[in-house]
N, CA, C, O and the ligand as a Tripos MOL2 file, in Angstrom:
@<TRIPOS>MOLECULE
protein
  281   279    71     0     0
PROTEIN
NO_CHARGES

@<TRIPOS>ATOM
      1 N           0.8270   -1.2040    0.0000 N.3       1 MET1
      2 CA          0.0000    0.0000    0.0000 C.3       1 MET1
      3 C           0.8640    1.2580    0.0000 C.2       1 MET1
      4 O           0.6350    2.1510   -0.8160 O.2       1 MET1
      5 N           1.8550    1.3530    0.8980 N.am      2 TRP2
      6 CA          2.6820    2.5570    0.9890 C.3       2 TRP2
      7 C           3.6800    2.6020   -0.1520 C.2       2 TRP2
      8 O           4.3040    1.5960   -0.4890 O.2       2 TRP2
      9 N           3.8240    3.7800   -0.7420 N.am      3 HIS3
     10 CA          4.7940    3.9450   -1.8210 C.3       3 HIS3
     11 C           5.3240    5.3730   -1.7950 C.2       3 HIS3
     12 O           4.5840    6.3150   -1.5110 O.2       3 HIS3
     13 N           6.6160    5.5220   -2.0940 N.am      4 GLU4
     14 CA          7.2130    6.8550   -2.1300 C.3       4 GLU4
     15 C           6.6820    7.6250   -3.3220 C.2       4 GLU4
     16 O           6.5590    7.0950   -4.4270 O.2       4 GLU4
     17 N           6.3680    8.8920   -3.0740 N.am      5 ASP5
     18 CA          5.8540    9.7480   -4.1460 C.3       5 ASP5
     19 C           6.2540   11.1840   -3.8120 C.2       5 ASP5
     20 O           5.7350   11.7740   -2.8640 O.2       5 ASP5
     21 N           7.1650   11.7340   -4.5790 N.am      6 ASP6
     22 CA          7.6960   13.0730   -4.2920 C.3       6 ASP6
     23 C           6.6440   14.1750   -4.4180 C.2       6 ASP6
     24 O           6.8600   15.2880   -3.9360 O.2       6 ASP6
     25 N           5.5190   13.8850   -5.0540 N.am      7 ARG7
     26 CA          4.4890   14.9240   -5.1770 C.3       7 ARG7
     27 C           3.9910   15.4050   -3.8200 C.2       7 ARG7
     28 O           3.5860   16.5590   -3.6830 O.2       7 ARG7
     29 N           4.0170   14.5320   -2.8190 N.am      8 ILE8
     30 CA          3.4820   14.9260   -1.5220 C.3       8 ILE8
     31 C           4.4230   15.8850   -0.7870 C.2       8 ILE8
     32 O           4.0200   16.4930    0.2050 O.2       8 ILE8
     33 N           5.6610   16.0330   -1.2520 N.am      9 ILE9
     34 CA          6.5800   17.0090   -0.6620 C.3       9 ILE9
     35 C           6.0250   18.4230   -0.8250 C.2       9 ILE9
     36 O           6.3320   19.3010   -0.0200 O.2       9 ILE9
     37 N           5.2200   18.6500   -1.8490 N.am     10 GLU10
     38 CA          4.6080   19.9650   -2.0600 C.3      10 GLU10
     39 C           3.7900   20.3890   -0.8460 C.2      10 GLU10
     40 O           3.6910   21.5810   -0.5540 O.2      10 GLU10
     41 N           3.2080   19.4330   -0.1420 N.am     11 LEU11
     42 CA          2.4370   19.7750    1.0540 C.3      11 LEU11
     43 C           3.3530   20.4040    2.1070 C.2      11 LEU11
     44 O           2.9880   21.4030    2.7270 O.2      11 LEU11
     45 N           4.5300   19.8300    2.3120 N.am     12 TYR12
     46 CA          5.4700   20.4010    3.2870 C.3      12 TYR12
     47 C           5.9070   21.7940    2.8610 C.2      12 TYR12
     48 O           5.9980   22.7020    3.6880 O.2      12 TYR12
     49 N           6.1800   21.9650    1.5640 N.am     13 LYS13
     50 CA          6.6230   23.2610    1.0610 C.3      13 LYS13
     51 C           5.5480   24.3400    1.2400 C.2      13 LYS13
     52 O           5.8600   25.5270    1.3210 O.2      13 LYS13
     53 N           4.2900   23.9190    1.3000 N.am     14 SER14
     54 CA          3.1960   24.8870    1.3920 C.3      14 SER14
     55 C           2.9110   25.3310    2.8270 C.2      14 SER14
     56 O           2.1110   26.2420    3.0360 O.2      14 SER14
     57 N           3.5500   24.7050    3.8170 N.am     15 LEU15
     58 CA          3.2880   25.0500    5.2110 C.3      15 LEU15
     59 C           3.9110   26.3920    5.5540 C.2      15 LEU15
     60 O           5.0930   26.6170    5.2920 O.2      15 LEU15
     61 N           3.1420   27.2590    6.1240 N.am     16 GLU16
     62 CA          3.6510   28.5630    6.5560 C.3      16 GLU16
     63 C           2.9380   28.9780    7.8310 C.2      16 GLU16
     64 O           1.7510   28.7040    8.0090 O.2      16 GLU16
     65 N           3.6660   29.6360    8.7110 N.am     17 ASN17
     66 CA          3.0750   30.2670    9.8870 C.3      17 ASN17
     67 C           2.2560   29.3160   10.7450 C.2      17 ASN17
     68 O           1.1400   29.6440   11.1460 O.2      17 ASN17
     69 N           2.7970   28.1550   11.0240 N.am     18 GLY18
     70 CA          2.1400   27.2600   11.9580 C.3      18 GLY18
     71 C           1.4600   26.0650   11.3270 C.2      18 GLY18
     72 O           1.0750   25.1300   12.0300 O.2      18 GLY18
     73 N           1.3090   26.0760   10.0430 N.am     19 GLY19
     74 CA          0.8450   24.8780    9.3630 C.3      19 GLY19
     75 C          -0.6530   24.7520    9.1920 C.2      19 GLY19
     76 O          -1.0940   24.0810    8.2580 O.2      19 GLY19
     77 N          -1.4630   25.3670   10.0520 N.am     20 GLY20
     78 CA         -2.9080   25.2840    9.8830 C.3      20 GLY20
     79 C          -3.4730   23.9410   10.2940 C.2      20 GLY20
     80 O          -2.8800   23.2270   11.1030 O.2      20 GLY20
     81 N          -4.6200   23.6010    9.7330 N.am     21 GLN21
     82 CA         -5.3330   22.3970   10.1470 C.3      21 GLN21
     83 C          -4.9130   21.1730    9.3420 C.2      21 GLN21
     84 O          -4.5390   21.2670    8.1730 O.2      21 GLN21
     85 N          -4.9880   20.0250   10.0050 N.am     22 PHE22
     86 CA         -4.7120   18.7440    9.3660 C.3      22 PHE22
     87 C          -5.8340   17.7790    9.6750 C.2      22 PHE22
     88 O          -6.5470   17.9600   10.6630 O.2      22 PHE22
     89 N          -6.0100   16.7470    8.8470 N.am     23 PRO23
     90 CA         -5.2610   16.4490    7.6340 C.3      23 PRO23
     91 C          -5.5520   17.4430    6.5110 C.2      23 PRO23
     92 O          -6.5870   18.1090    6.4900 O.2      23 PRO23
     93 N          -4.5940   17.5180    5.5710 N.am     24 ARG24
     94 CA         -4.6700   18.4320    4.4330 C.3      24 ARG24
     95 C          -4.9370   17.6670    3.1450 C.2      24 ARG24
     96 O          -4.9020   16.4380    3.0920 O.2      24 ARG24
     97 N          -5.2060   18.4610    2.1040 N.am     25 GLU25
     98 CA         -5.4080   17.8570    0.7860 C.3      25 GLU25
     99 C          -4.0940   17.2670    0.2770 C.2      25 GLU25
    100 O          -3.0560   17.9280    0.3100 O.2      25 GLU25
    101 N          -4.1440   16.0590   -0.1790 N.am     26 CYS26
    102 CA         -2.9670   15.3640   -0.7030 C.3      26 CYS26
    103 C          -2.6780   15.8480   -2.1300 C.2      26 CYS26
    104 O          -3.5670   15.8320   -2.9810 O.2      26 CYS26
    105 N          -1.4320   16.2790   -2.3930 N.am     27 PRO27
    106 CA         -1.1030   16.7220   -3.7510 C.3      27 PRO27
    107 C          -1.1570   15.5930   -4.7780 C.2      27 PRO27
    108 O          -1.2430   15.8580   -5.9770 O.2      27 PRO27
    109 N          -1.1090   14.3510   -4.3310 N.am     28 ALA28
    110 CA         -1.1080   13.2270   -5.2700 C.3      28 ALA28
    111 C          -2.5190   12.7740   -5.6390 C.2      28 ALA28
    112 O          -2.8030   12.5490   -6.8150 O.2      28 ALA28
    113 N          -3.4180   12.6350   -4.6380 N.am     29 CYS29
    114 CA         -4.7430   12.0680   -4.9290 C.3      29 CYS29
    115 C          -5.8910   13.0570   -4.7270 C.2      29 CYS29
    116 O          -7.0150   12.7980   -5.1570 O.2      29 CYS29
    117 N          -5.6110   14.2030   -4.0670 N.am     30 GLY30
    118 CA         -6.6590   15.2020   -3.8930 C.3      30 GLY30
    119 C          -7.5540   14.9960   -2.6880 C.2      30 GLY30
    120 O          -8.3850   15.8540   -2.3900 O.2      30 GLY30
    121 N          -7.4070   13.8790   -1.9850 N.am     31 GLN31
    122 CA         -8.2150   13.6280   -0.7890 C.3      31 GLN31
    123 C          -7.6140   14.3710    0.4090 C.2      31 GLN31
    124 O          -6.4050   14.5970    0.4640 O.2      31 GLN31
    125 N          -8.4560   14.7420    1.3540 N.am     32 SER32
    126 CA         -7.9720   15.4630    2.5390 C.3      32 SER32
    127 C          -7.5520   14.4900    3.6300 C.2      32 SER32
    128 O          -8.1700   14.4100    4.6920 O.2      32 SER32
    129 N          -6.4840   13.7520    3.3400 N.am     33 HIS33
    130 CA         -5.9800   12.7330    4.2660 C.3      33 HIS33
    131 C          -4.4680   12.8260    4.4440 C.2      33 HIS33
    132 O          -3.8360   11.8440    4.8320 O.2      33 HIS33
    133 N          -3.8780   13.9860    4.1670 N.am     34 ALA34
    134 CA         -2.4200   14.1010    4.2230 C.3      34 ALA34
    135 C          -1.9540   14.6900    5.5490 C.2      34 ALA34
    136 O          -2.5760   15.6030    6.0920 O.2      34 ALA34
    137 N          -0.8470   14.1510    6.0610 N.am     35 HIS35
    138 CA         -0.2960   14.5270    7.3590 C.3      35 HIS35
    139 C           1.1800   14.8790    7.2310 C.2      35 HIS35
    140 O           1.8460   14.4880    6.2720 O.2      35 HIS35
    141 N           1.6850   15.6330    8.2230 N.am     36 VAL36
    142 CA          3.1060   15.9850    8.2700 C.3      36 VAL36
    143 C           3.5960   15.7830    9.6990 C.2      36 VAL36
    144 O           2.9370   16.1950   10.6540 O.2      36 VAL36
    145 N           4.7520   15.1490    9.8360 N.am     37 LEU37
    146 CA          5.4240   15.0380   11.1270 C.3      37 LEU37
    147 C           6.8290   15.6190   10.9680 C.2      37 LEU37
    148 O           7.5720   15.2280   10.0670 O.2      37 LEU37
    149 N           7.1870   16.5570   11.8510 N.am     38 ILE38
    150 CA          8.4950   17.2040   11.7960 C.3      38 ILE38
    151 C           9.2140   16.9300   13.1040 C.2      38 ILE38
    152 O           8.6680   17.1640   14.1820 O.2      38 ILE38
    153 N          10.4440   16.4320   13.0090 N.am     39 TYR39
    154 CA         11.2550   16.1580   14.1960 C.3      39 TYR39
    155 C          12.5380   16.9680   14.1110 C.2      39 TYR39
    156 O          13.3720   16.7270   13.2390 O.2      39 TYR39
    157 N          12.6980   17.9330   15.0210 N.am     40 ARG40
    158 CA         13.9220   18.7360   15.0520 C.3      40 ARG40
    159 C          15.0280   17.9220   15.7220 C.2      40 ARG40
    160 O          14.8290   17.3620   16.8000 O.2      40 ARG40
    161 N          16.1990   17.8600   15.0740 N.am     41 PHE41
    162 CA         17.2900   17.0210   15.5760 C.3      41 PHE41
    163 C          17.7520   17.4600   16.9640 C.2      41 PHE41
    164 O          17.9430   16.6220   17.8460 O.2      41 PHE41
    165 N          17.9340   18.7620   17.1630 N.am     42 GLU42
    166 CA         18.3510   19.3130   18.4530 C.3      42 GLU42
    167 C          17.4910   20.5430   18.7060 C.2      42 GLU42
    168 O          17.0520   21.1830   17.7510 O.2      42 GLU42
    169 N          17.2380   20.8930   19.9680 N.am     43 PRO43
    170 CA         16.4100   22.0760   20.2290 C.3      43 PRO43
    171 C          16.9290   23.3380   19.5460 C.2      43 PRO43
    172 O          16.1450   24.2030   19.1560 O.2      43 PRO43
    173 N          18.2680   23.4440   19.3980 N.am     44 SER44
    174 CA         18.8300   24.6460   18.7880 C.3      44 SER44
    175 C          19.1040   24.4760   17.2880 C.2      44 SER44
    176 O          19.5850   25.4010   16.6330 O.2      44 SER44
    177 N          18.7980   23.3030   16.7560 N.am     45 SER45
    178 CA         19.1320   23.0180   15.3610 C.3      45 SER45
    179 C          18.1010   23.6030   14.4010 C.2      45 SER45
    180 O          16.9160   23.7040   14.7190 O.2      45 SER45
    181 N          18.5820   23.9860   13.2200 N.am     46 LEU46
    182 CA         17.6730   24.4390   12.1670 C.3      46 LEU46
    183 C          17.2020   23.2680   11.3160 C.2      46 LEU46
    184 O          16.2810   23.4070   10.5120 O.2      46 LEU46
    185 N          17.8390   22.1080   11.4980 N.am     47 ARG47
    186 CA         17.5180   20.9680   10.6440 C.3      47 ARG47
    187 C          16.7290   19.9130   11.4050 C.2      47 ARG47
    188 O          16.7760   19.8240   12.6320 O.2      47 ARG47
    189 N          16.0030   19.1200   10.6250 N.am     48 GLY48
    190 CA         15.2470   18.0530   11.2240 C.3      48 GLY48
    191 C          14.8400   17.0280   10.1860 C.2      48 GLY48
    192 O          15.1850   17.1350    9.0100 O.2      48 GLY48
    193 N          14.0930   16.0230   10.6500 N.am     49 ALA49
    194 CA         13.5810   14.9890    9.7640 C.3      49 ALA49
    195 C          12.0910   15.2510    9.5380 C.2      49 ALA49
    196 O          11.3730   15.6600   10.4500 O.2      49 ALA49
    197 N          11.6490   15.0110    8.3230 N.am     50 VAL50
    198 CA         10.2590   15.2650    7.9600 C.3      50 VAL50
    199 C           9.6520   14.0020    7.3440 C.2      50 VAL50
    200 O          10.2610   13.3530    6.4940 O.2      50 VAL50
    201 N           8.4540   13.6740    7.7880 N.am     51 TRP51
    202 CA          7.6610   12.6310    7.1590 C.3      51 TRP51
    203 C           6.3680   13.2810    6.6770 C.2      51 TRP51
    204 O           5.7280   14.0280    7.4170 O.2      51 TRP51
    205 N           5.9970   12.9990    5.4600 N.am     52 VAL52
    206 CA          4.7370   13.4720    4.8920 C.3      52 VAL52
    207 C           4.0480   12.2510    4.2960 C.2      52 VAL52
    208 O           4.6640   11.5020    3.5370 O.2      52 VAL52
    209 N           2.7680   12.0420    4.6350 N.am     53 TRP53
    210 CA          2.0960   10.8610    4.1190 C.3      53 TRP53
    211 C           0.6090   11.1060    3.9570 C.2      53 TRP53
    212 O           0.0450   12.0420    4.5230 O.2      53 TRP53
    213 N          -0.0100   10.2400    3.1680 N.am     54 CYS54
    214 CA         -1.4500   10.3270    2.9110 C.3      54 CYS54
    215 C          -2.1000    8.9940    3.2570 C.2      54 CYS54
    216 O          -1.7030    7.9530    2.7330 O.2      54 CYS54
    217 N          -3.1020    9.0230    4.1430 N.am     55 ASP55
    218 CA         -3.8170    7.8110    4.5420 C.3      55 ASP55
    219 C          -4.6890    7.2650    3.4280 C.2      55 ASP55
    220 O          -5.0540    6.0900    3.4540 O.2      55 ASP55
    221 N          -5.0290    8.0850    2.4570 N.am     56 SER56
    222 CA         -5.9560    7.6600    1.4150 C.3      56 SER56
    223 C          -5.2630    6.8690    0.3080 C.2      56 SER56
    224 O          -5.6660    5.7470    0.0010 O.2      56 SER56
    225 N          -4.2210    7.4510   -0.2930 N.am     57 CYS57
    226 CA         -3.5720    6.7720   -1.4230 C.3      57 CYS57
    227 C          -2.2850    6.0530   -1.0300 C.2      57 CYS57
    228 O          -1.7360    5.2880   -1.8230 O.2      57 CYS57
    229 N          -1.7970    6.2930    0.1940 N.am     58 GLY58
    230 CA         -0.6190    5.5700    0.6600 C.3      58 GLY58
    231 C           0.7080    6.1280    0.1960 C.2      58 GLY58
    232 O           1.7380    5.4730    0.3580 O.2      58 GLY58
    233 N           0.7130    7.3120   -0.3720 N.am     59 CYS59
    234 CA          1.9980    7.8750   -0.7850 C.3      59 CYS59
    235 C           2.6760    8.5300    0.4090 C.2      59 CYS59
    236 O           2.0150    8.9820    1.3450 O.2      59 CYS59
    237 N           4.0100    8.5760    0.3640 N.am     60 TYR60
    238 CA          4.7420    9.2030    1.4520 C.3      60 TYR60
    239 C           6.0870    9.7000    0.9480 C.2      60 TYR60
    240 O           6.5530    9.3210   -0.1260 O.2      60 TYR60
    241 N           6.7010   10.5660    1.7630 N.am     61 ALA61
    242 CA          8.0660   11.0020    1.5250 C.3      61 ALA61
    243 C           8.7100   11.2150    2.8830 C.2      61 ALA61
    244 O           8.0390   11.5990    3.8410 O.2      61 ALA61
    245 N          10.0060   10.9680    2.9670 N.am     62 HIS62
    246 CA         10.7780   11.1560    4.1890 C.3      62 HIS62
    247 C          12.0960   11.7900    3.7940 C.2      62 HIS62
    248 O          12.7800   11.2980    2.8970 O.2      62 HIS62
    249 N          12.4580   12.8860    4.4600 N.am     63 PHE63
    250 CA         13.6650   13.6070    4.0690 C.3      63 PHE63
    251 C          14.1270   14.4940    5.2270 C.2      63 PHE63
    252 O          13.3640   14.7810    6.1490 O.2      63 PHE63
    253 N          15.3930   14.9220    5.1600 N.am     64 ASP64
    254 CA         15.9250   15.9230    6.0830 C.3      64 ASP64
    255 C          15.6770   17.2910    5.4710 C.2      64 ASP64
    256 O          15.7190   17.4570    4.2520 O.2      64 ASP64
    257 N          15.4120   18.2870    6.3490 N.am     65 ALA65
    258 CA         15.1070   19.6120    5.8100 C.3      65 ALA65
    259 C          15.3630   20.6770    6.8570 C.2      65 ALA65
    260 O          15.5130   20.3730    8.0400 O.2      65 ALA65
    261 N          15.4120   21.9300    6.4180 N.am     66 LEU66
    262 CA         15.3360   23.0510    7.3400 C.3      66 LEU66
    263 C          13.9160   23.0530    7.8710 C.2      66 LEU66
    264 O          12.9570   23.0290    7.1000 O.2      66 LEU66
    265 N          13.7810   23.0830    9.2040 N.am     67 VAL67
    266 CA         12.4380   23.0000    9.7790 C.3      67 VAL67
    267 C          11.9560   24.4000   10.1690 C.2      67 VAL67
    268 O          12.7650   25.2800   10.4650 O.2      67 VAL67
    269 N          10.6430   24.5980   10.1670 N.am     68 PRO68
    270 CA         10.0930   25.9130   10.5020 C.3      68 PRO68
    271 C          10.4170   26.3030   11.9440 C.2      68 PRO68
    272 O          10.5500   25.4340   12.8060 O.2      68 PRO68
    273 N          10.5430   27.5880   12.2050 N.am     69 VAL69
    274 CA         10.8060   28.0830   13.5530 C.3      69 VAL69
    275 C           9.6570   27.6960   14.4920 C.2      69 VAL69
    276 O           9.8880   27.3520   15.6510 O.2      69 VAL69
    277 N           8.4270   27.7530   13.9890 N.am     70 TRP70
    278 CA          7.2810   27.4170   14.8280 C.3      70 TRP70
    279 C           7.2480   25.9570   15.1700 C.2      70 TRP70
    280 O           6.3420   25.5070   15.8730 O.2      70 TRP70
    281 ZN         -3.2050   10.8500   -1.3040 Zn       71 ZN71
@<TRIPOS>BOND
     1     1     2 1
     2     2     3 1
     3     3     4 2
     4     3     5 am
     5     5     6 1
     6     6     7 1
     7     7     8 2
     8     7     9 am
     9     9    10 1
    10    10    11 1
    11    11    12 2
    12    11    13 am
    13    13    14 1
    14    14    15 1
    15    15    16 2
    16    15    17 am
    17    17    18 1
    18    18    19 1
    19    19    20 2
    20    19    21 am
    21    21    22 1
    22    22    23 1
    23    23    24 2
    24    23    25 am
    25    25    26 1
    26    26    27 1
    27    27    28 2
    28    27    29 am
    29    29    30 1
    30    30    31 1
    31    31    32 2
    32    31    33 am
    33    33    34 1
    34    34    35 1
    35    35    36 2
    36    35    37 am
    37    37    38 1
    38    38    39 1
    39    39    40 2
    40    39    41 am
    41    41    42 1
    42    42    43 1
    43    43    44 2
    44    43    45 am
    45    45    46 1
    46    46    47 1
    47    47    48 2
    48    47    49 am
    49    49    50 1
    50    50    51 1
    51    51    52 2
    52    51    53 am
    53    53    54 1
    54    54    55 1
    55    55    56 2
    56    55    57 am
    57    57    58 1
    58    58    59 1
    59    59    60 2
    60    59    61 am
    61    61    62 1
    62    62    63 1
    63    63    64 2
    64    63    65 am
    65    65    66 1
    66    66    67 1
    67    67    68 2
    68    67    69 am
    69    69    70 1
    70    70    71 1
    71    71    72 2
    72    71    73 am
    73    73    74 1
    74    74    75 1
    75    75    76 2
    76    75    77 am
    77    77    78 1
    78    78    79 1
    79    79    80 2
    80    79    81 am
    81    81    82 1
    82    82    83 1
    83    83    84 2
    84    83    85 am
    85    85    86 1
    86    86    87 1
    87    87    88 2
    88    87    89 am
    89    89    90 1
    90    90    91 1
    91    91    92 2
    92    91    93 am
    93    93    94 1
    94    94    95 1
    95    95    96 2
    96    95    97 am
    97    97    98 1
    98    98    99 1
    99    99   100 2
   100    99   101 am
   101   101   102 1
   102   102   103 1
   103   103   104 2
   104   103   105 am
   105   105   106 1
   106   106   107 1
   107   107   108 2
   108   107   109 am
   109   109   110 1
   110   110   111 1
   111   111   112 2
   112   111   113 am
   113   113   114 1
   114   114   115 1
   115   115   116 2
   116   115   117 am
   117   117   118 1
   118   118   119 1
   119   119   120 2
   120   119   121 am
   121   121   122 1
   122   122   123 1
   123   123   124 2
   124   123   125 am
   125   125   126 1
   126   126   127 1
   127   127   128 2
   128   127   129 am
   129   129   130 1
   130   130   131 1
   131   131   132 2
   132   131   133 am
   133   133   134 1
   134   134   135 1
   135   135   136 2
   136   135   137 am
   137   137   138 1
   138   138   139 1
   139   139   140 2
   140   139   141 am
   141   141   142 1
   142   142   143 1
   143   143   144 2
   144   143   145 am
   145   145   146 1
   146   146   147 1
   147   147   148 2
   148   147   149 am
   149   149   150 1
   150   150   151 1
   151   151   152 2
   152   151   153 am
   153   153   154 1
   154   154   155 1
   155   155   156 2
   156   155   157 am
   157   157   158 1
   158   158   159 1
   159   159   160 2
   160   159   161 am
   161   161   162 1
   162   162   163 1
   163   163   164 2
   164   163   165 am
   165   165   166 1
   166   166   167 1
   167   167   168 2
   168   167   169 am
   169   169   170 1
   170   170   171 1
   171   171   172 2
   172   171   173 am
   173   173   174 1
   174   174   175 1
   175   175   176 2
   176   175   177 am
   177   177   178 1
   178   178   179 1
   179   179   180 2
   180   179   181 am
   181   181   182 1
   182   182   183 1
   183   183   184 2
   184   183   185 am
   185   185   186 1
   186   186   187 1
   187   187   188 2
   188   187   189 am
   189   189   190 1
   190   190   191 1
   191   191   192 2
   192   191   193 am
   193   193   194 1
   194   194   195 1
   195   195   196 2
   196   195   197 am
   197   197   198 1
   198   198   199 1
   199   199   200 2
   200   199   201 am
   201   201   202 1
   202   202   203 1
   203   203   204 2
   204   203   205 am
   205   205   206 1
   206   206   207 1
   207   207   208 2
   208   207   209 am
   209   209   210 1
   210   210   211 1
   211   211   212 2
   212   211   213 am
   213   213   214 1
   214   214   215 1
   215   215   216 2
   216   215   217 am
   217   217   218 1
   218   218   219 1
   219   219   220 2
   220   219   221 am
   221   221   222 1
   222   222   223 1
   223   223   224 2
   224   223   225 am
   225   225   226 1
   226   226   227 1
   227   227   228 2
   228   227   229 am
   229   229   230 1
   230   230   231 1
   231   231   232 2
   232   231   233 am
   233   233   234 1
   234   234   235 1
   235   235   236 2
   236   235   237 am
   237   237   238 1
   238   238   239 1
   239   239   240 2
   240   239   241 am
   241   241   242 1
   242   242   243 1
   243   243   244 2
   244   243   245 am
   245   245   246 1
   246   246   247 1
   247   247   248 2
   248   247   249 am
   249   249   250 1
   250   250   251 1
   251   251   252 2
   252   251   253 am
   253   253   254 1
   254   254   255 1
   255   255   256 2
   256   255   257 am
   257   257   258 1
   258   258   259 1
   259   259   260 2
   260   259   261 am
   261   261   262 1
   262   262   263 1
   263   263   264 2
   264   263   265 am
   265   265   266 1
   266   266   267 1
   267   267   268 2
   268   267   269 am
   269   269   270 1
   270   270   271 1
   271   271   272 2
   272   271   273 am
   273   273   274 1
   274   274   275 1
   275   275   276 2
   276   275   277 am
   277   277   278 1
   278   278   279 1
   279   279   280 2
@<TRIPOS>SUBSTRUCTURE
     1 MET1         2 RESIDUE 1 A MET
     2 TRP2         6 RESIDUE 1 A TRP
     3 HIS3        10 RESIDUE 1 A HIS
     4 GLU4        14 RESIDUE 1 A GLU
     5 ASP5        18 RESIDUE 1 A ASP
     6 ASP6        22 RESIDUE 1 A ASP
     7 ARG7        26 RESIDUE 1 A ARG
     8 ILE8        30 RESIDUE 1 A ILE
     9 ILE9        34 RESIDUE 1 A ILE
    10 GLU10       38 RESIDUE 1 A GLU
    11 LEU11       42 RESIDUE 1 A LEU
    12 TYR12       46 RESIDUE 1 A TYR
    13 LYS13       50 RESIDUE 1 A LYS
    14 SER14       54 RESIDUE 1 A SER
    15 LEU15       58 RESIDUE 1 A LEU
    16 GLU16       62 RESIDUE 1 A GLU
    17 ASN17       66 RESIDUE 1 A ASN
    18 GLY18       70 RESIDUE 1 A GLY
    19 GLY19       74 RESIDUE 1 A GLY
    20 GLY20       78 RESIDUE 1 A GLY
    21 GLN21       82 RESIDUE 1 A GLN
    22 PHE22       86 RESIDUE 1 A PHE
    23 PRO23       90 RESIDUE 1 A PRO
    24 ARG24       94 RESIDUE 1 A ARG
    25 GLU25       98 RESIDUE 1 A GLU
    26 CYS26      102 RESIDUE 1 A CYS
    27 PRO27      106 RESIDUE 1 A PRO
    28 ALA28      110 RESIDUE 1 A ALA
    29 CYS29      114 RESIDUE 1 A CYS
    30 GLY30      118 RESIDUE 1 A GLY
    31 GLN31      122 RESIDUE 1 A GLN
    32 SER32      126 RESIDUE 1 A SER
    33 HIS33      130 RESIDUE 1 A HIS
    34 ALA34      134 RESIDUE 1 A ALA
    35 HIS35      138 RESIDUE 1 A HIS
    36 VAL36      142 RESIDUE 1 A VAL
    37 LEU37      146 RESIDUE 1 A LEU
    38 ILE38      150 RESIDUE 1 A ILE
    39 TYR39      154 RESIDUE 1 A TYR
    40 ARG40      158 RESIDUE 1 A ARG
    41 PHE41      162 RESIDUE 1 A PHE
    42 GLU42      166 RESIDUE 1 A GLU
    43 PRO43      170 RESIDUE 1 A PRO
    44 SER44      174 RESIDUE 1 A SER
    45 SER45      178 RESIDUE 1 A SER
    46 LEU46      182 RESIDUE 1 A LEU
    47 ARG47      186 RESIDUE 1 A ARG
    48 GLY48      190 RESIDUE 1 A GLY
    49 ALA49      194 RESIDUE 1 A ALA
    50 VAL50      198 RESIDUE 1 A VAL
    51 TRP51      202 RESIDUE 1 A TRP
    52 VAL52      206 RESIDUE 1 A VAL
    53 TRP53      210 RESIDUE 1 A TRP
    54 CYS54      214 RESIDUE 1 A CYS
    55 ASP55      218 RESIDUE 1 A ASP
    56 SER56      222 RESIDUE 1 A SER
    57 CYS57      226 RESIDUE 1 A CYS
    58 GLY58      230 RESIDUE 1 A GLY
    59 CYS59      234 RESIDUE 1 A CYS
    60 TYR60      238 RESIDUE 1 A TYR
    61 ALA61      242 RESIDUE 1 A ALA
    62 HIS62      246 RESIDUE 1 A HIS
    63 PHE63      250 RESIDUE 1 A PHE
    64 ASP64      254 RESIDUE 1 A ASP
    65 ALA65      258 RESIDUE 1 A ALA
    66 LEU66      262 RESIDUE 1 A LEU
    67 VAL67      266 RESIDUE 1 A VAL
    68 PRO68      270 RESIDUE 1 A PRO
    69 VAL69      274 RESIDUE 1 A VAL
    70 TRP70      278 RESIDUE 1 A TRP
    71 ZN71       281 GROUP 0 **** ****
């Protein structure tokens, strides 16, 4: 069921100022079943690990990134 799909990274790129409500619309299938989990490596670090996935179509992406201040 789960498969990597870079299209869902667009959801992470669209997050601004706190992220808003979830689940969000999935860029791959259009259903409102997409989630984001952000883990900051260190409290003072600008970098972290990101998981983005959709419960509806099963697409996901996992990557390191600059994480939002919020
Ligand atoms: Zn989807």
